[in-house]
C-alpha positions in Angstrom: 136.5 90.1 95.9 133.8 92.0 94.0 130.8 93.6 95.7 127.4 92.1 95.1 124.7 94.6 94.3 122.2 95.0 97.2 119.3 95.6 94.9 119.3 92.1 93.4 116.3 90.9 95.3 114.2 94.2 95.1 111.1 93.9 93.0 110.8 95.8 89.7 108.7 98.9 90.4 107.0 101.1 87.8 106.4 104.5 89.4 106.0 102.8 92.8 103.9 99.8 91.7 104.7 96.2 91.0 104.0 94.7 87.6 100.9 92.8 88.7 99.4 96.0 90.2 100.0 97.9 87.0 98.4 95.0 85.1 95.3 95.0 87.4 94.9 98.8 87.1 95.2 98.6 83.3 92.6 95.8 83.1 90.3 97.5 85.6 90.3 100.8 83.8 91.2 99.6 80.2 88.2 97.5 79.6 85.7 100.3 80.5 87.8 102.7 78.4 87.4 100.4 75.3 83.7 99.8 75.9 82.7 103.3 77.0 84.3 106.6 76.4 88.0 106.7 77.6 87.7 110.0 79.4 86.4 108.9 82.8 88.4 105.7 83.2 91.5 107.5 82.2 90.9 110.2 84.9 90.2 107.5 87.5 93.4 105.6 86.4 95.6 108.6 87.0 93.9 109.3 90.3 94.1 105.7 91.6 97.8 105.2 90.6 99.2 107.5 93.3 96.7 106.3 95.8 97.6 102.7 95.4 101.3 103.6 95.4 100.8 105.4 98.8 98.9 102.4 100.1 101.7 100.0 99.2 104.6 102.2 100.4 106.6 100.4 103.1 104.6 97.1 102.6 106.1 93.8 101.6 105.9 92.4 98.1 102.5 90.8 97.3 100.7 92.9 99.9 97.7 93.5 97.8 97.2 89.8 97.0 97.3 89.1 100.7 94.8 91.9 101.4 92.4 90.5 98.8 92.7 87.0 100.2 92.0 88.2 103.8 88.9 90.0 102.5 87.5 86.7 101.2 88.5 86.5 97.5 89.7 82.9 96.7 92.9 82.2 94.7 93.9 79.0 93.0 96.4 76.9 94.9 95.5 78.5 98.3 93.1 77.3 101.0 89.7 78.8 100.9 89.7 82.1 102.8 88.0 82.4 106.2 86.8 78.8 106.6 88.1 78.0 110.0 91.4 76.5 111.2 93.2 73.7 109.5 95.2 71.0 111.2 97.0 67.8 110.3 94.7 65.7 112.4 90.9 65.8 112.7 89.0 67.1 115.7 87.9 63.7 116.8 91.5 62.6 117.3 92.4 65.4 119.8 92.6 64.1 123.3 
């Protein structure tokens, strides 16, 4: 019997960040770099990368999306954030 690699379910990390985190950083600092001068956004990009990697260290995959959702940012396909509790039945049917 052959051994199965234990890293089969680990996410692909690029210097400590997931792919969507890298994409968000590139959009967040890339658009101002194109519109304005690239110096300040590039410096902020290289400062925020290790800070974000340190924030995500030891957290589960998709932690930043969950953090944004809890802070009130809505996402397609999810219930609206912070609008009370949801149940299968309505309040008037509770005895």
